[in-house]
Each structure stands twice: as C-alpha cells, then as structure tokens.
C-alpha positions as CSV (number, residue, x, y, z in Angstrom):
1,M,81.0,68.4,121.2
2,K,80.2,72.1,121.1
3,D,82.8,74.7,121.7
4,G,83.0,75.5,125.4
5,Q,81.9,72.0,126.4
6,Q,83.6,68.8,127.5
7,R,82.4,65.2,127.9
8,L,81.1,64.6,131.4
9,D,83.2,61.5,132.0
10,K,86.4,63.3,130.9
11,W,85.7,66.2,133.2
12,L,85.0,63.9,136.2
13,W,88.3,62.2,135.5
14,F,90.2,65.5,135.1
15,A,88.6,66.8,138.4
16,R,89.6,63.5,140.1
17,F,86.1,62.3,141.0
18,A,87.1,58.9,139.5
19,R,90.5,57.1,139.3
20,T,90.0,56.2,135.6
21,R,87.9,57.5,132.8
22,S,86.1,54.2,132.5
23,L,85.1,54.4,136.2
24,A,83.9,58.0,135.6
25,A,81.8,56.7,132.7
26,R,80.4,54.0,134.9
27,L,79.4,56.5,137.6
28,V,77.4,58.4,135.0
29,S,75.9,55.2,133.4
30,E,74.8,53.9,136.8
31,G,72.9,57.2,137.5
32,H,75.2,58.6,140.3
33,V,75.7,61.9,138.5
34,R,73.4,64.9,137.9
35,V,74.1,68.0,135.9
36,N,72.0,71.1,136.7
37,G,69.6,68.9,138.7
38,K,68.9,66.4,136.0
39,R,70.3,62.8,135.9
40,A,73.0,62.5,133.3
41,E,72.1,59.6,131.1
42,A,75.3,59.3,129.0
43,P,79.0,59.7,129.7
44,A,79.2,61.8,126.6
45,K,76.9,64.5,127.9
46,G,78.5,67.9,127.6
47,V,79.3,70.1,130.6
48,A,80.2,73.7,130.4
49,V,81.6,76.4,132.8
50,G,78.9,77.3,135.2
51,D,77.1,74.0,135.3
52,V,76.4,72.4,138.7
53,V,77.5,68.7,138.9
54,T,76.3,66.5,141.7
55,V,78.1,63.2,142.3
56,A,76.8,60.6,144.7
57,A,79.9,58.6,145.6
58,A,80.1,55.8,148.1
59,H,81.1,57.9,151.1
60,V,80.0,61.4,150.2
61,T,77.6,63.3,147.9
62,A,79.4,66.3,146.3
63,S,77.8,69.2,144.6
64,V,80.2,71.4,142.6
65,R,80.1,74.3,140.2
66,V,82.3,73.8,137.1
67,L,84.9,76.6,137.0
68,D,87.1,75.3,134.2
69,L,87.1,72.4,131.7
70,G,90.8,71.5,132.1
71,Q,93.2,70.2,129.5
72,R,94.7,67.2,131.3
73,R,94.5,65.1,134.5
74,G,97.0,66.9,136.6
75,P,97.9,66.9,140.3
76,A,95.2,67.3,143.0
77,P,95.7,71.1,143.5
78,E,95.2,71.6,139.7
79,A,92.1,69.4,139.8
80,R,90.6,71.4,142.6
81,G,90.8,74.5,140.5
82,L,88.3,73.0,138.0
83,Y,85.4,73.3,140.5
84,A,84.0,75.2,143.4
85,D,82.5,73.0,146.2
86,L,78.9,73.8,146.9
87,S,78.2,70.9,149.3
88,G,78.1,73.0,152.4
89,P,78.7,71.5,155.9
90,G,79.7,67.9,156.4
91,P,82.6,65.9,155.0
92,S,84.6,68.0,152.5
93,L,86.0,66.8,149.2
94,E,89.5,67.6,150.4
95,S,89.2,65.0,153.2
96,L,88.7,62.2,150.7
C-alpha cells in the first residue's frame, strides 16, 4: 500500500460501516461500495484522505468524504472523526 493510503475494508471497519473486517470486505466484494464514483472491485483498494466513499447498506446509502485514515477501531465518536457525511437530507448515519 502506498504511503497515505489504507485498505478500503480496513477503513470501513475502522469507521464502523461494518461490524467486522470480513463483513467490510464482503460489502466491497458484493459491489456495495464506490470510491470517487467508481465501484470498488477489491477490498484491498487503497483509499486516501479526500476520497469520497459511497456505501449502499441495507437501510441507508451513505456518501462520505475521508478525513483521516485512523489507526484503530475505536469508539463511535472517534470513528465519526474519520469522515464527513455528504449524504444530505434523509436518515443520518448517526441514527443507525
């Protein structure tokens, strides 16, 4: 992985879009995640600060801008600091 990048599945797990890293990898493999408008084809795809990640989950589609890559899977307030919500009106990520 290049400097300044992190595996997409790892970032999704750190940011609490999936309960486990294997579920994050499955989200990507099944085509539910886009990075900068393009479908992510592999869980190992690199994401960097500034990228826009769109996740189509069961109950909500979330579009977020990556603000930080993170170092661990911490508590929810720490995870929310990894991204900025771009989804607009409708159900918010914090209501999940």
